[in-house]
C-alpha positions in Angstrom: -48.5 1.3 -45.4 -47.7 4.7 -46.9 -44.6 6.9 -47.0 -45.6 8.9 -43.8 -45.8 5.7 -41.7 -42.4 4.6 -42.9 -40.9 8.0 -42.0 -42.5 7.9 -38.6 -41.1 4.5 -37.9 -37.6 5.6 -38.9 -37.8 8.6 -36.6 -38.9 6.4 -33.7 -36.1 4.0 -34.4 -33.6 6.8 -34.6 -34.8 8.2 -31.3 -34.5 4.8 -29.6 -31.0 4.3 -31.1 -30.0 7.8 -30.0 -31.2 7.1 -26.5 -29.3 3.8 -26.3 -26.1 5.5 -27.6 -26.4 8.2 -25.0 -26.9 5.7 -22.3 -23.9 3.7 -23.5 -21.7 6.8 -23.6 -22.8 7.6 -20.1 -21.8 4.2 -18.9 -18.4 4.4 -20.6 -17.8 7.9 -19.2 -18.7 6.7 -15.7 -16.4 3.7 -16.0 -13.6 6.0 -17.3 -14.0 8.4 -14.4 -13.8 5.4 -11.9 -10.6 4.2 -13.7 -9.1 7.6 -13.5 -9.8 8.0 -9.8 -8.4 4.5 -9.1 -5.4 5.2 -11.2 -4.6 8.5 -9.5 -5.2 6.9 -6.1 -2.8 4.1 -7.0 -0.1 6.5 -8.3 -0.6 8.8 -5.3 -0.2 5.9 -2.9 3.0 4.8 -4.6 4.4 8.3 -4.6 3.4 8.8 -0.9 4.9 5.5 0.1 8.2 6.1 -1.7 8.4 9.6 -0.2 7.8 8.2 3.3 10.6 5.6 2.8 12.8 8.4 1.6 12.1 10.5 4.7 12.5 7.6 7.2 14.3 4.6 5.7 14.3 2.9 9.1 10.5 2.2 8.6 11.5 -0.7 6.3 12.4 -2.7 9.4 8.7 -3.3 10.1 8.2 -4.8 6.7 11.5 -6.7 7.0 10.4 -8.2 10.3 7.0 -9.1 8.9 8.6 -10.6 5.8 10.9 -12.8 8.0 8.0 -14.0 10.1 5.5 -14.6 7.3 7.9 -16.6 5.2 9.5 -18.5 8.1 12.9 -17.4 7.0 13.7 -16.4 10.6 13.9 -20.1 11.4 16.2 -20.8 8.5 18.6 -17.9 8.9 21.1 -17.8 11.7 20.6 -15.1 14.4 22.1 -11.8 13.4 21.2 -12.2 9.7 18.5 -9.6 9.8 20.6 -7.4 7.5 19.9 -9.8 4.7 16.2 -9.5 5.4 16.4 -5.8 5.2 18.1 -6.0 1.8 15.4 -8.4 0.5 12.7 -6.2 2.0 14.0 -3.1 0.2 14.0 -5.0 -3.1 10.5 -6.3 -2.4 9.2 -2.9 -1.5 10.7 -1.2 -4.5 9.2 -3.9 -6.8 5.8 -3.6 -5.1 5.9 0.2 -5.6 6.8 -0.2 -9.2 3.8 -2.6 -9.7 1.5 -0.2 -7.9 2.6 2.7 -10.1 2.3 0.6 -13.3 -1.3 -0.5 -12.3 -2.2 3.2 -11.8 -0.7 4.1 -15.2 -2.6 1.3 -16.9 -5.8 2.4 -15.3 -5.4 5.9 -16.5 -4.4 4.7 -20.0 -7.5 2.4 -20.2 -9.7 5.3 -19.1 -8.3 7.5 -21.8 -8.9 4.8 -24.4 -12.5 4.5 -23.1 -13.1 8.2 -23.4 -11.6 8.2 -26.9 -13.8 5.3 -28.0 -16.9 6.8 -26.4 -16.4 10.1 -28.3 -15.7 8.6 -31.7 -18.5 6.1 -31.9 
């Protein structure tokens, strides 16, 4: 084996490694784009739902009624105690919106980290 054969093998290995790196960067970029889209969708949904509740706060009654029926609290509470369910429903909805917003922020942060890793490796 002479020097030219060794150089040719190094060139072939470099080309293969370069192709694998480009493929890997493409996969990372695609995953980052998916995470960004999902994060923006999650944040947009949280903002839209919060704005909808701000515009028509009476729409919480549907969630409060569902909450009462799903947890069987309507059997435990005396009649006329639906006001308590509304308060609990407001707390639950606000917490769910906070979780939804935080999930969106985490997805976008993870996408940014993936893009940073993909560019610097």
